[in-house]
N, C-alpha and C positions, 0 to 999 in steps of 0.2 A: 380519495385516491391519491396514493402516495406518488410523489413525482421525484424521479432520479436524475440528476444532472451531472454530466462528466465535468470533471474539474482538470484533469491532465489531458494533454493535448493527444490527438491521434490515437496510437496504440499504447501510449503512455510514455513515461520518462524511462530511459534505459541506461544501464551501465554495462559495458562490455569490457572485459579485462583478460589478458593472458599473461600469466606469470606465477610468481610465488606469492602466497598469501596464507594468512592464518584462518582457517576455515571456522574453527570453534569461536575465535574472537569475533569474526563477522557475524556469526549466528548469534552470540551472546549480547553484542553491542546492539544489533537491530532489535532483538526481542526486548532487551532493556529500554529501548526507546519508546515502544508500545506501552510498557509498564509506566514509564515517567509521565507520558502523555495521557494515562488513565484510559487506554483503548481496551475494550473487550477483544481478546485475541484468541484466534483458533488456528491451529495448523491443520489445513484440509488434507494436504498430501505430503508424505515424506517417502520417497523411494529411491533405493541405491541398487545399482547393478554393475557387476564387473564387466569390463570389456577388454579387448585385446590391447587397447591404447590407454587403459586406465579405468578408474571408477567414473560412473556417471551417477549423478545425484540431481533428483528433480524435487522441489519443494514448492508448496502453494501456501501462502498465509492469507487470511482474512481478518480484518480488524475493523471495528466499528465503535463509535462513541456517540452517545446521546449528547447534544450541545444544549439544546432547548426543548421545550415540549414540542417544537415544530420542525426542528433541524437535526439530522443524524449524519456524521461523517462515516464515509466507508473508504478503506484503504485495502487493496489487494497488492500482494507481492508475489511474484512468480520467479523463482531461481532455477537455473539450469546450469550445472556445473559438469564439464566433460573433461576427459583425459586426466583425471586427478591421480597422481602418484606422490607417495611421500617425498618430501625435499629435505627435511631436517626436523628437529624436535618441534612439534605443534605446527609445522608449515607443510602445505601440499603445493603442487605445481600443477597448472591446469589452467582451464579456460572458464571463466564466469560470465554469466549473462543474468542480469537482474532487471526485471521489469516492475515499474511502480505504477499502479492505477488508482486514481482517486475519484470518488463521486461523493456528491451531497444529496442527501434525500430530505424532501419537505413532507410534511403531513405523514410521517412514517407510522403514526398511531392510526391513521385512516379516520380521523375525527370529522372530517368534512365530507365524507363519502355517504351519508346517510340518505339524502334525497337528491334529486336532480338539481333543485334550486341551491342547496348548500353546496354542492360540487361546482356550480356555476360561480358562486360567491368565492369559493376557494381560488379558482383560476383566476379571477379579477384581483383578489387579495395578493395572491403570489406575484402576478404579473405587474401590478401597479403600486399597490400600497406598501409592500415589504420588499420590493426589488433591490433596492439600495441595501437593505439589511442582508438579504441573501446574497447579494454580490460581495459584500464585505465578508461573509463567511466562505465564499468561494475562494477569495484571496487569501484568508487565514489558512484554509486547508491546503491550498496550493504552496504556501509557505512552509507549512509543517512537513509536507511531502518532500519539498526540496531540502528541507533540513534533514530528513531521513535519508535521502539520496547522498548528501554529503558525508554523513556518518559512515554509510557503506563505502563511499569513495576513499575516505581517509583511512579505513581499515585495509582495503585493498592496496592502496598506494603506500602503506606504512613500511613495508619491507624494502622498498625501492631506494 
């Protein structure tokens, strides 16, 4: 039985920004980050619609990486851009909200779910024997997501 644990607090880490930014650079830098860290990346949703105050774009990304035979990292990014209007070459003006959610999954291959006894052993193994190992991976994933958040912040703040 796979066990998924939240790593980011509450509703996740967020960036809210209003101003001028390079949308293509933001998209490219963040996508490149997932490639650099060797995550399997999927763009679940990309939708654009024109509104009276500018373009609205909603994007959902999901990425995961198998770290060990027992641990997998999950990172979900939700983007919401509103009021986007062209500002100058490659730049748009508008509002950006980016939410970063991270979780760690243990026994993602469900190797311990074959019998009631092995399921019990798995819970004890996770809770007591490898707890420090798992906590270390939670800290590592948290650091990675904060690094990704800082990449996005730098791109958004670059034009100021």
